[in-house]
N, C-alpha and C positions, 0 to 999 in steps of 0.2 A: 766749941763751935767748929764745924767742918770749915776748912779754909775756902772751899768752893762756895760756901754759903755766906762768907764774909761780904762778898760783893759780886756784882755781875760783870760780865765782859764790858757792857756798856758803861758802867761806872768807872772801870779801869781806863777805858778809852777816853771818857770825858775828862778824867783827872790828867792823863798824859797830855791831851791836846790843850787843855786850859793852862797847864803849867808851861808847856813849851811856847805857847802863844805869848805868855808873860815874859819868858826868857828872851824870846826874839825881839820883844819891844824894849827890853831893859837897856839902858844907855851904856852899861858896862859889859854885861854878859852877851847882849845881842850881837855886837860886832864879832866877838870871839866865836860864838856858835855859827853865825852866818858865814864866816870865813872858812870854817872847817866842814860844814855840812852842805854838800852840793844838791842833794835830793832830799828835801824835807819830808815828802810823802813816805819814802822808803825808811828814813830815820824814825819817823813817828810810828810806823808799823813795827819796827824792831823794838822801839822803846815800849810800845804797848805789849808786845810779847814778853819783854823783860819784866814789866810790872805785873803782868798776868801770872808769870811764873812765880813771882815773889808773893803776891797777895792771894792767888787762887791755886798755887801749886800745880799749874798746868804743864810745866816742863816744856813750854813752847819756845823758850829762848835758848839759842845756842850762840856762843860767842865769848870773847874775852875782853871785857871793857878795860882792864888794867893796862895792857900794852898800848891801846889807842890813846888813853889819857896820858900815859907816861911819855908818849912821843910829842905831846903838845908843848910848845915853848912858853915860858913865862907864867905858868900858873902860880897862884899864891893862896895862902890861907884865907885872905880876904875874899877871893873869888869863890872858893868853896863855901865860905860862910854866907856870901851873898846868894849863892845857889840855894842853900838851905833856907834862907829867909824867904825867897820867892816860893819855894816849895811849901813852906809852912803857911804862907799867905793863901796859896791855892788850896791847901788842905782845909783851911778855915772856912772856905766857901762850899765845901762838899757836904751834902746833906747826910751821907752815910758816915756817921761819926766813928763807928767801929773800924771801917776801912781807913778813914783818915788817921786814926791813932796808929794802926798797924803800919801804914805807909810812912808816917812820920818817923817811927822808930827805925824802920828799914832804911829810910833815906839818911838818917844820921849815921847808921852803921856803914852804909855804902860810901858816903862822903868821907868819913873818917878813914876807911880802908883805902880809898882812891888817893886821898891826900897823903897818907903815910907811904903808900907804894910809890907815889910820885916823888916824894922827897928821897926815898931810898934809891930810886932809879937815877937820881941826879947826883947823890953823894952817899954811896953805900957805907962809908965809914962814920958818918954823922948820925947822931941820935935824932930820929924824926920828931917833929913837934906836933902835938895833937890839936884838933880843932877845939875852940872854946865852946861852941854851941852843940857839939855832938854828944 
């Protein structure tokens, strides 16, 4: 299947907005995100570009998520796994099951990569610990 046929831009936007609405309301993740994101409209547009690039191969996203995440204080495996849990719950609500499957696989790879990179940025000599749900 052509990746551009996997889903529409509207489906990508719906997924991103539904997920981050859930994140913003989450008692644990909400305060973290709301502290670090000043302009949610801009952030959601960037995240929609990010997921469009992943799910539709649009190449619209430019940026480097790793340094931004590595700079955040106090992240933990539990926070990354909570993020994945909320993402999975949002995916379960998406009518496009093929998109949900692809997005879920990508989210697990992304979370694992960001978590490993985060640990290595904090302690380059230590062996990073993987996520249990990735």
